[in-house]
LUMTOR-770588 format. One record per atom (N, C-alpha, C): residue in one letter; atom name; x, y, z negated. Coordinates in steps of 0.05 Angstrom, whole numbers. Example, Ala and Ser with C-alpha at 12.3 -4.5 7.8 and 13.67 -1.06 7.14 Angstrom:
LUMTOR-770588
+--------+-------+--------+--------+--------+
: residu : atome :     px :     py :     pz :
+--------+-------+--------+--------+--------+
:      A :     N :    264 :   -114 :   -156 :
:      A :    CA :    246 :    -90 :   -156 :
:      A :     C :    264 :    -66 :   -156 :
:      S :     N :    257 :    -45 :   -142 :
:      S :    CA :    273 :    -21 :   -143 :
:      S :     C :    258 :      1 :   -157 :
+--------+-------+--------+--------+--------+
***
This chain:
LUMTOR-770588
+--------+-------+--------+--------+--------+
: residu : atome :     px :     py :     pz :
+--------+-------+--------+--------+--------+
:      M :     N :   -400 :   -412 :   -837 :
:      M :    CA :   -414 :   -388 :   -832 :
:      M :     C :   -395 :   -366 :   -821 :
:      G :     N :   -372 :   -363 :   -833 :
:      G :    CA :   -353 :   -343 :   -823 :
:      G :     C :   -356 :   -317 :   -837 :
:      T :     N :   -341 :   -297 :   -826 :
:      T :    CA :   -341 :   -270 :   -837 :
:      T :     C :   -349 :   -251 :   -815 :
:      A :     N :   -349 :   -225 :   -821 :
:      A :    CA :   -357 :   -205 :   -801 :
:      A :     C :   -336 :   -203 :   -779 :
:      F :     N :   -311 :   -210 :   -785 :
:      F :    CA :   -290 :   -209 :   -765 :
:      F :     C :   -287 :   -235 :   -749 :
:      R :     N :   -294 :   -258 :   -762 :
:      R :    CA :   -294 :   -284 :   -749 :
:      R :     C :   -320 :   -298 :   -754 :
:      M :     N :   -340 :   -290 :   -738 :
:      M :    CA :   -367 :   -300 :   -742 :
:      M :     C :   -370 :   -329 :   -733 :
:      G :     N :   -382 :   -345 :   -750 :
:      G :    CA :   -388 :   -372 :   -743 :
:      G :     C :   -416 :   -374 :   -732 :
:      P :     N :   -426 :   -398 :   -725 :
:      P :    CA :   -452 :   -401 :   -712 :
:      P :     C :   -475 :   -394 :   -731 :
:      A :     N :   -472 :   -393 :   -757 :
:      A :    CA :   -494 :   -387 :   -775 :
:      A :     C :   -494 :   -358 :   -784 :
:      Y :     N :   -473 :   -343 :   -777 :
:      Y :    CA :   -471 :   -316 :   -787 :
:      Y :     C :   -493 :   -298 :   -778 :
:      F :     N :   -497 :   -295 :   -752 :
:      F :    CA :   -517 :   -277 :   -742 :
:      F :     C :   -546 :   -284 :   -751 :
:      P :     N :   -555 :   -309 :   -748 :
:      P :    CA :   -582 :   -316 :   -758 :
:      P :     C :   -585 :   -310 :   -788 :
:      T :     N :   -565 :   -315 :   -804 :
:      T :    CA :   -567 :   -310 :   -833 :
:      T :     C :   -569 :   -280 :   -838 :
:      I :     N :   -553 :   -264 :   -826 :
:      I :    CA :   -554 :   -235 :   -830 :
:      I :     C :   -581 :   -224 :   -819 :
:      L :     N :   -589 :   -233 :   -796 :
:      L :    CA :   -614 :   -224 :   -785 :
:      L :     C :   -638 :   -232 :   -803 :
:      G :     N :   -638 :   -257 :   -813 :
:      G :    CA :   -659 :   -266 :   -831 :
:      G :     C :   -659 :   -250 :   -856 :
:      G :     N :   -636 :   -243 :   -867 :
:      G :    CA :   -634 :   -227 :   -891 :
:      G :     C :   -645 :   -199 :   -887 :
:      L :     N :   -638 :   -186 :   -864 :
:      L :    CA :   -648 :   -160 :   -858 :
:      L :     C :   -679 :   -160 :   -854 :
:      L :     N :   -689 :   -180 :   -840 :
:      L :    CA :   -718 :   -182 :   -837 :
:      L :     C :   -732 :   -186 :   -863 :
:      F :     N :   -720 :   -201 :   -881 :
:      F :    CA :   -731 :   -205 :   -908 :
:      F :     C :   -732 :   -179 :   -923 :
:      V :     N :   -711 :   -163 :   -922 :
:      V :    CA :   -710 :   -137 :   -936 :
:      V :     C :   -731 :   -118 :   -924 :
:      I :     N :   -733 :   -117 :   -897 :
:      I :    CA :   -753 :   -100 :   -885 :
:      I :     C :   -782 :   -109 :   -892 :
:      G :     N :   -787 :   -135 :   -892 :
:      G :    CA :   -813 :   -145 :   -900 :
:      G :     C :   -820 :   -139 :   -929 :
:      T :     N :   -800 :   -142 :   -947 :
:      T :    CA :   -805 :   -136 :   -975 :
:      T :     C :   -811 :   -106 :   -979 :
:      I :     N :   -796 :    -89 :   -965 :
:      I :    CA :   -802 :    -60 :   -967 :
:      I :     C :   -830 :    -54 :   -957 :
:      S :     N :   -837 :    -66 :   -935 :
:      S :    CA :   -864 :    -61 :   -923 :
:      S :     C :   -886 :    -70 :   -942 :
:      V :     N :   -883 :    -93 :   -955 :
:      V :    CA :   -903 :   -103 :   -973 :
:      V :     C :   -905 :    -84 :   -997 :
:      M :     N :   -883 :    -76 :  -1008 :
:      M :    CA :   -883 :    -58 :  -1031 :
:      M :     C :   -896 :    -31 :  -1024 :
:      R :     N :   -890 :    -21 :  -1000 :
:      R :    CA :   -903 :      4 :   -992 :
:      R :     C :   -933 :      1 :   -989 :
:      A :     N :   -942 :    -22 :   -981 :
:      A :    CA :   -971 :    -27 :   -977 :
:      A :     C :   -986 :    -25 :  -1004 :
:      F :     N :   -973 :    -32 :  -1026 :
:      F :    CA :   -985 :    -30 :  -1052 :
:      F :     C :   -983 :     -3 :  -1064 :
:      I :     N :   -964 :     13 :  -1055 :
:      I :    CA :   -959 :     40 :  -1067 :
:      I :     C :   -975 :     62 :  -1053 :
:      T :     N :   -974 :     62 :  -1027 :
:      T :    CA :   -987 :     84 :  -1012 :
:      T :     C :  -1017 :     78 :  -1007 :
:      V :     N :  -1032 :     99 :  -1006 :
:      V :    CA :  -1061 :     96 :  -1000 :
:      V :     C :  -1065 :    103 :   -971 :
:      G :     N :  -1081 :     87 :   -957 :
:      G :    CA :  -1086 :     92 :   -929 :
:      G :     C :  -1112 :     80 :   -920 :
:      D :     N :  -1117 :     82 :   -895 :
:      D :    CA :  -1141 :     71 :   -884 :
:      D :     C :  -1140 :     41 :   -884 :
:      P :     N :  -1163 :     28 :   -888 :
:      P :    CA :  -1162 :     -2 :   -888 :
:      P :     C :  -1157 :    -12 :   -859 :
:      I :     N :  -1147 :    -36 :   -858 :
:      I :    CA :  -1142 :    -49 :   -832 :
:      I :     C :  -1169 :    -55 :   -819 :
:      G :     N :  -1171 :    -50 :   -793 :
:      G :    CA :  -1195 :    -55 :   -779 :
:      G :     C :  -1200 :    -84 :   -772 :
:      R :     N :  -1220 :    -88 :   -755 :
:      R :    CA :  -1226 :   -116 :   -747 :
:      R :     C :  -1202 :   -129 :   -734 :
:      F :     N :  -1202 :   -156 :   -736 :
:      F :    CA :  -1181 :   -171 :   -722 :
:      F :     C :  -1188 :   -173 :   -693 :
:      A :     N :  -1170 :   -166 :   -675 :
:      A :    CA :  -1175 :   -165 :   -646 :
:      A :     C :  -1171 :   -192 :   -634 :
:      M :     N :  -1192 :   -208 :   -636 :
:      M :    CA :  -1191 :   -236 :   -626 :
:      M :     C :  -1189 :   -236 :   -595 :
:      R :     N :  -1204 :   -218 :   -582 :
:      R :    CA :  -1204 :   -217 :   -553 :
:      R :     C :  -1176 :   -212 :   -542 :
:      G :     N :  -1162 :   -192 :   -554 :
:      G :    CA :  -1135 :   -186 :   -546 :
:      G :     C :  -1116 :   -210 :   -550 :
:      L :     N :  -1118 :   -222 :   -573 :
:      L :    CA :  -1101 :   -245 :   -579 :
:      L :     C :  -1105 :   -268 :   -559 :
:      V :     N :  -1130 :   -274 :   -553 :
:      V :    CA :  -1136 :   -295 :   -534 :
:      V :     C :  -1126 :   -288 :   -506 :
:      L :     N :  -1131 :   -264 :   -497 :
:      L :    CA :  -1124 :   -256 :   -470 :
:      L :     C :  -1094 :   -255 :   -466 :
:      V :     N :  -1079 :   -244 :   -485 :
:      V :    CA :  -1050 :   -241 :   -482 :
:      V :     C :  -1037 :   -269 :   -484 :
:      T :     N :  -1046 :   -285 :   -503 :
:      T :    CA :  -1035 :   -312 :   -505 :
:      T :     C :  -1042 :   -329 :   -481 :
:      G :     N :  -1067 :   -327 :   -472 :
:      G :    CA :  -1076 :   -341 :   -449 :
:      G :     C :  -1062 :   -333 :   -424 :
:      S :     N :  -1055 :   -307 :   -421 :
:      S :    CA :  -1041 :   -298 :   -397 :
:      S :     C :  -1013 :   -311 :   -396 :
:      I :     N :  -1001 :   -314 :   -419 :
:      I :    CA :   -974 :   -327 :   -419 :
:      I :     C :   -976 :   -356 :   -411 :
:      F :     N :   -996 :   -370 :   -421 :
:      F :    CA :   -999 :   -398 :   -413 :
:      F :     C :  -1007 :   -400 :   -383 :
:      L :     N :  -1023 :   -381 :   -374 :
:      L :    CA :  -1031 :   -381 :   -345 :
:      L :     C :  -1007 :   -376 :   -328 :
:      F :     N :   -989 :   -357 :   -336 :
:      F :    CA :   -965 :   -352 :   -321 :
:      F :     C :   -948 :   -377 :   -320 :
:      G :     N :   -944 :   -391 :   -342 :
:      G :    CA :   -929 :   -416 :   -342 :
:      G :     C :   -940 :   -437 :   -324 :
:      F :     N :   -966 :   -438 :   -322 :
:      F :    CA :   -979 :   -458 :   -305 :
:      F :     C :   -976 :   -450 :   -275 :
:      L :     N :   -978 :   -424 :   -269 :
:      L :    CA :   -979 :   -415 :   -241 :
:      L :     C :   -952 :   -409 :   -229 :
:      V :     N :   -931 :   -404 :   -245 :
:      V :    CA :   -906 :   -395 :   -234 :
:      V :     C :   -893 :   -415 :   -215 :
:      R :     N :   -894 :   -440 :   -220 :
:      R :    CA :   -882 :   -460 :   -202 :
:      R :     C :   -898 :   -464 :   -177 :
:      G :     N :   -924 :   -461 :   -179 :
:      G :    CA :   -941 :   -466 :   -155 :
:      G :     C :   -945 :   -441 :   -138 :
:      L :     N :   -950 :   -418 :   -150 :
:      L :    CA :   -954 :   -393 :   -135 :
:      L :     C :   -928 :   -377 :   -131 :
:      G :     N :   -910 :   -380 :   -149 :
:      G :    CA :   -885 :   -364 :   -148 :
:      G :     C :   -887 :   -340 :   -166 :
:      V :     N :   -865 :   -327 :   -170 :
:      V :    CA :   -863 :   -304 :   -188 :
:      V :     C :   -879 :   -281 :   -177 :
:      A :     N :   -878 :   -277 :   -150 :
:      A :    CA :   -891 :   -254 :   -138 :
:      A :     C :   -921 :   -253 :   -142 :
:      L :     N :   -934 :   -275 :   -147 :
:      L :    CA :   -963 :   -275 :   -152 :
:      L :     C :   -970 :   -282 :   -181 :
:      A :     N :   -954 :   -298 :   -194 :
:      A :    CA :   -960 :   -306 :   -222 :
:      A :     C :   -955 :   -282 :   -241 :
:      L :     N :   -935 :   -266 :   -236 :
:      L :    CA :   -929 :   -243 :   -253 :
:      L :     C :   -951 :   -222 :   -253 :
:      P :     N :   -961 :   -214 :   -229 :
:      P :    CA :   -983 :   -195 :   -230 :
:      P :     C :  -1008 :   -206 :   -244 :
:      V :     N :  -1013 :   -232 :   -242 :
:      V :    CA :  -1035 :   -244 :   -257 :
:      V :     C :  -1030 :   -241 :   -287 :
:      L :     N :  -1006 :   -246 :   -296 :
:      L :    CA :   -999 :   -243 :   -324 :
:      L :     C :  -1004 :   -214 :   -333 :
:      V :     N :   -995 :   -195 :   -317 :
:      V :    CA :   -998 :   -166 :   -325 :
:      V :     C :  -1028 :   -158 :   -326 :
:      V :     N :  -1043 :   -166 :   -306 :
:      V :    CA :  -1071 :   -158 :   -305 :
:      V :     C :  -1087 :   -171 :   -328 :
:      V :     N :  -1084 :   -197 :   -332 :
:      V :    CA :  -1099 :   -210 :   -353 :
:      V :     C :  -1091 :   -199 :   -381 :
:      S :     N :  -1065 :   -195 :   -386 :
:      S :    CA :  -1057 :   -184 :   -412 :
:      S :     C :  -1065 :   -155 :   -415 :
:      A :     N :  -1065 :   -139 :   -393 :
:      A :    CA :  -1074 :   -111 :   -395 :
:      A :     C :  -1104 :   -110 :   -400 :
:      Y :     N :  -1119 :   -129 :   -390 :
:      Y :    CA :  -1148 :   -130 :   -394 :
:      Y :     C :  -1155 :   -133 :   -424 :
:      A :     N :  -1136 :   -141 :   -440 :
:      A :    CA :  -1141 :   -144 :   -469 :
:      A :     C :  -1144 :   -117 :   -482 :
:      S :     N :  -1135 :    -96 :   -470 :
:      S :    CA :  -1136 :    -69 :   -482 :
:      S :     C :  -1164 :    -57 :   -478 :
:      T :     N :  -1173 :    -41 :   -497 :
:      T :    CA :  -1198 :    -27 :   -495 :
:      T :     C :  -1196 :     -4 :   -476 :
:      K :     N :  -1171 :      4 :   -469 :
:      K :    CA :  -1166 :     26 :   -451 :
:      K :     C :  -1157 :     17 :   -423 :
:      F :     N :  -1166 :     -7 :   -415 :
:      F :    CA :  -1158 :    -19 :   -390 :
:      F :     C :  -1168 :     -2 :   -366 :
:      L :     N :  -1151 :      4 :   -347 :
:      L :    CA :  -1157 :     17 :   -322 :
:      L :     C :  -1143 :      3 :   -300 :
:      W :     N :  -1157 :      0 :   -277 :
:      W :    CA :  -1146 :    -15 :   -255 :
:      W :     C :  -1122 :     -2 :   -242 :
:      G :     N :  -1122 :     25 :   -239 :
:      G :    CA :  -1100 :     39 :   -226 :
:      G :     C :  -1074 :     35 :   -239 :
:      P :     N :  -1071 :     44 :   -265 :
:      P :    CA :  -1045 :     40 :   -278 :
:      P :     C :  -1037 :     11 :   -281 :
:      T :     N :  -1057 :     -7 :   -284 :
:      T :    CA :  -1050 :    -35 :   -286 :
:      T :     C :  -1038 :    -46 :   -260 :
:      F :     N :  -1050 :    -37 :   -238 :
:      F :    CA :  -1040 :    -46 :   -212 :
:      F :     C :  -1011 :    -35 :   -207 :
:      I :     N :  -1007 :    -10 :   -214 :
:      I :    CA :   -980 :      2 :   -211 :
:      I :     C :   -960 :    -13 :   -229 :
:      M :     N :   -968 :    -19 :   -253 :
:      M :    CA :   -950 :    -33 :   -272 :
:      M :     C :   -944 :    -62 :   -261 :
:      A :     N :   -964 :    -75 :   -251 :
:      A :    CA :   -961 :   -102 :   -241 :
:      A :     C :   -941 :   -102 :   -217 :
:      V :     N :   -945 :    -84 :   -199 :
:      V :    CA :   -927 :    -83 :   -175 :
:      V :     C :   -899 :    -76 :   -184 :
:      G :     N :   -896 :    -56 :   -201 :
:      G :    CA :   -869 :    -47 :   -210 :
:      G :     C :   -855 :    -69 :   -225 :
:      L :     N :   -868 :    -83 :   -244 :
:      L :    CA :   -856 :   -105 :   -259 :
:      L :     C :   -848 :   -128 :   -241 :
:      T :     N :   -866 :   -134 :   -221 :
:      T :    CA :   -860 :   -156 :   -203 :
:      T :     C :   -835 :   -150 :   -186 :
:      V :     N :   -834 :   -126 :   -175 :
:      V :    CA :   -810 :   -119 :   -159 :
:      V :     C :   -785 :   -119 :   -176 :
:      F :     N :   -787 :   -108 :   -200 :
:      F :    CA :   -764 :   -107 :   -218 :
:      F :     C :   -755 :   -135 :   -225 :
:      C :     N :   -773 :   -153 :   -233 :
:      C :    CA :   -766 :   -180 :   -241 :
:      C :     C :   -755 :   -196 :   -218 :
:      V :     N :   -766 :   -193 :   -195 :
:      V :    CA :   -756 :   -208 :   -172 :
:      V :     C :   -728 :   -199 :   -166 :
:      L :     N :   -723 :   -173 :   -165 :
:      L :    CA :   -696 :   -163 :   -159 :
:      L :     C :   -676 :   -170 :   -181 :
:      V :     N :   -683 :   -166 :   -206 :
:      V :    CA :   -663 :   -171 :   -227 :
:      V :     C :   -659 :   -200 :   -233 :
:      F :     N :   -681 :   -215 :   -238 :
:      F :    CA :   -679 :   -242 :   -247 :
:      F :     C :   -674 :   -262 :   -225 :
:      L :     N :   -689 :   -260 :   -203 :
:      L :    CA :   -687 :   -280 :   -182 :
:      L :     C :   -663 :   -274 :   -164 :
:      E :     N :   -661 :   -249 :   -155 :
:      E :    CA :   -639 :   -242 :   -136 :
:      E :     C :   -613 :   -237 :   -151 :
:      G :     N :   -614 :   -220 :   -172 :
:      G :    CA :   -590 :   -212 :   -186 :
:      G :     C :   -578 :   -234 :   -203 :
:      L :     N :   -594 :   -247 :   -220 :
:      L :    CA :   -584 :   -267 :   -238 :
:      L :     C :   -587 :   -296 :   -228 :
:      G :     N :   -602 :   -299 :   -207 :
:      G :    CA :   -604 :   -326 :   -195 :
:      G :     C :   -621 :   -345 :   -211 :
:      V :     N :   -642 :   -336 :   -225 :
:      V :    CA :   -660 :   -353 :   -239 :
:      V :     C :   -674 :   -371 :   -219 :
:      P :     N :   -673 :   -398 :   -223 :
:      P :    CA :   -684 :   -416 :   -203 :
:      P :     C :   -715 :   -418 :   -203 :
:      L :     N :   -729 :   -397 :   -197 :
:      L :    CA :   -757 :   -397 :   -194 :
:      L :     C :   -764 :   -387 :   -166 :
:      P :     N :   -785 :   -397 :   -153 :
:      P :    CA :   -791 :   -388 :   -126 :
:      P :     C :   -805 :   -361 :   -126 :
:      V :     N :   -798 :   -344 :   -106 :
:      V :    CA :   -812 :   -319 :   -103 :
:      V :     C :   -841 :   -325 :    -95 :
:      L :     N :   -844 :   -341 :    -75 :
:      L :    CA :   -870 :   -352 :    -66 :
:      L :     C :   -869 :   -382 :    -69 :
:      G :     N :   -888 :   -393 :    -83 :
:      G :    CA :   -887 :   -422 :    -89 :
:      G :     C :   -898 :   -440 :    -67 :
:      P :     N :   -896 :   -466 :    -72 :
:      P :    CA :   -905 :   -486 :    -52 :
:      P :     C :   -935 :   -485 :    -46 :
:      W :     N :   -951 :   -475 :    -64 :
:      W :    CA :   -980 :   -473 :    -59 :
:      W :     C :   -986 :   -454 :    -36 :
:      L :     N :   -967 :   -436 :    -31 :
:      L :    CA :   -970 :   -416 :     -9 :
:      L :     C :   -951 :   -421 :     14 :
:      G :     N :   -938 :   -444 :     14 :
:      G :    CA :   -919 :   -452 :     35 :
:      G :     C :   -892 :   -439 :     32 :
:      G :     N :   -885 :   -430 :      7 :
:      G :    CA :   -859 :   -416 :      3 :
:      G :     C :   -837 :   -434 :     -4 :
+--------+-------+--------+--------+--------+
***
Protein backbone atom coordinates (compact mmCIF):
# COMPACT_ATOMS: atom_id res chain seq x y z
CA UNK A 1 0.00 0.00 0.00
CA UNK A 2 2.77 2.46 0.81
CA UNK A 3 2.83 5.73 2.73
CA UNK A 4 1.90 9.32 1.95
CA UNK A 5 5.47 9.96 0.75
CA UNK A 6 5.86 6.68 -1.18
CA UNK A 7 2.40 5.79 -2.41
CA UNK A 8 1.80 2.30 -3.68
CA UNK A 9 -0.94 1.22 -6.10
CA UNK A 10 -3.52 0.68 -3.33
CA UNK A 11 -2.91 3.93 -1.43
CA UNK A 12 -5.13 6.34 -3.36
CA UNK A 13 -8.16 4.02 -3.76
CA UNK A 14 -7.99 3.11 -0.06
CA UNK A 15 -7.81 6.73 1.10
CA UNK A 16 -10.53 7.79 -1.36
CA UNK A 17 -12.77 4.90 -0.25
CA UNK A 18 -12.24 5.82 3.40
CA UNK A 19 -13.10 9.48 2.76
CA UNK A 20 -16.23 8.52 0.84
CA UNK A 21 -17.25 6.21 3.68
CA UNK A 22 -16.84 9.03 6.21
CA UNK A 23 -18.82 11.47 4.05
CA UNK A 24 -21.58 8.89 3.54
CA UNK A 25 -21.75 8.13 7.26
CA UNK A 26 -22.03 11.82 8.11
CA UNK A 27 -24.76 12.26 5.48
CA UNK A 28 -26.80 9.35 6.84
CA UNK A 29 -26.47 10.59 10.42
CA UNK A 30 -27.57 14.09 9.39
CA UNK A 31 -30.62 12.62 7.63
CA UNK A 32 -31.83 11.17 10.93
CA UNK A 33 -31.08 14.30 12.97
CA UNK A 34 -32.34 17.20 10.85
CA UNK A 35 -35.94 17.72 9.84
CA UNK A 36 -36.63 18.60 6.25
CA UNK A 37 -38.92 18.17 3.32
CA UNK A 38 -39.53 14.61 2.18
CA UNK A 39 -37.86 13.36 -0.96
CA UNK A 40 -40.06 13.79 -4.03
CA UNK A 41 -40.98 11.32 -6.73
CA UNK A 42 -38.25 9.27 -8.36
CA UNK A 43 -37.44 10.87 -11.74
CA UNK A 44 -37.65 7.80 -13.96
CA UNK A 45 -37.89 9.85 -17.18
CA UNK A 46 -34.63 11.64 -16.43
CA UNK A 47 -32.85 8.44 -15.49
CA UNK A 48 -33.93 6.69 -18.70
CA UNK A 49 -33.12 9.64 -20.98
CA UNK A 50 -29.69 10.39 -19.53
CA UNK A 51 -28.66 6.73 -19.44
CA UNK A 52 -30.13 6.15 -22.89
CA UNK A 53 -28.28 9.15 -24.32
CA UNK A 54 -24.97 7.68 -23.15
CA UNK A 55 -25.73 4.34 -24.80
CA UNK A 56 -26.92 6.15 -27.93
CA UNK A 57 -23.68 8.15 -28.04
CA UNK A 58 -21.66 4.94 -27.74
CA UNK A 59 -23.61 3.40 -30.60
CA UNK A 60 -23.44 6.46 -32.88
CA UNK A 61 -19.92 7.79 -32.29
CA UNK A 62 -18.10 5.32 -34.56
CA UNK A 63 -20.63 5.63 -37.37
CA UNK A 64 -21.58 9.32 -37.30
CA UNK A 65 -18.47 10.71 -35.65
CA UNK A 66 -18.05 12.94 -32.62
CA UNK A 67 -19.35 16.05 -34.43
CA UNK A 68 -22.87 14.58 -34.69
CA UNK A 69 -23.02 11.99 -31.90
CA UNK A 70 -22.11 14.51 -29.19
CA UNK A 71 -24.92 16.97 -30.01
CA UNK A 72 -27.35 14.02 -29.96
CA UNK A 73 -26.04 13.13 -26.49
CA UNK A 74 -26.48 16.70 -25.25
CA UNK A 75 -29.99 17.16 -26.69
CA UNK A 76 -31.36 13.83 -25.47
CA UNK A 77 -29.90 14.22 -21.99
CA UNK A 78 -31.05 17.86 -21.76
CA UNK A 79 -34.56 16.75 -22.73
CA UNK A 80 -34.65 14.89 -19.40
CA UNK A 81 -34.98 18.22 -17.60
CA UNK A 82 -38.37 19.74 -16.87
CA UNK A 83 -36.80 23.11 -17.80
CA UNK A 84 -35.72 22.01 -21.30
CA UNK A 85 -35.42 24.82 -23.86
CA UNK A 86 -34.18 24.44 -27.42
CA UNK A 87 -32.08 27.64 -27.54
CA UNK A 88 -29.75 27.03 -24.58
CA UNK A 89 -29.57 23.33 -25.43
CA UNK A 90 -28.47 24.10 -29.00
CA UNK A 91 -25.83 26.57 -27.76
CA UNK A 92 -24.56 24.01 -25.22
CA UNK A 93 -24.45 21.25 -27.85
CA UNK A 94 -22.45 23.37 -30.30
CA UNK A 95 -20.10 24.65 -27.60
CA UNK A 96 -19.40 21.22 -26.14
CA UNK A 97 -18.90 19.71 -29.57
CA UNK A 98 -16.37 22.35 -30.63
CA UNK A 99 -14.58 22.09 -27.27
CA UNK A 100 -14.42 18.28 -27.34
CA UNK A 101 -13.26 18.12 -30.95
CA UNK A 102 -10.50 20.66 -30.31
CA UNK A 103 -9.33 19.30 -26.96
CA UNK A 104 -9.78 15.55 -27.30
CA UNK A 105 -9.49 14.83 -31.00
CA UNK A 106 -7.07 17.51 -32.13
CA UNK A 107 -5.18 18.27 -28.91
CA UNK A 108 -4.93 14.87 -27.27
CA UNK A 109 -5.24 12.75 -30.40
CA UNK A 110 -8.10 10.52 -29.24
CA UNK A 111 -8.66 8.07 -32.12
CA UNK A 112 -12.32 8.87 -32.91
CA UNK A 113 -13.56 10.27 -36.21
CA UNK A 114 -14.85 13.83 -36.38
CA UNK A 115 -17.24 12.68 -39.11
CA UNK A 116 -17.81 8.96 -39.29
CA UNK A 117 -18.01 6.51 -42.19
CA UNK A 118 -21.81 6.72 -42.32
CA UNK A 119 -21.33 10.25 -43.66
CA UNK A 120 -18.30 9.49 -45.83
CA UNK A 121 -15.82 10.87 -43.26
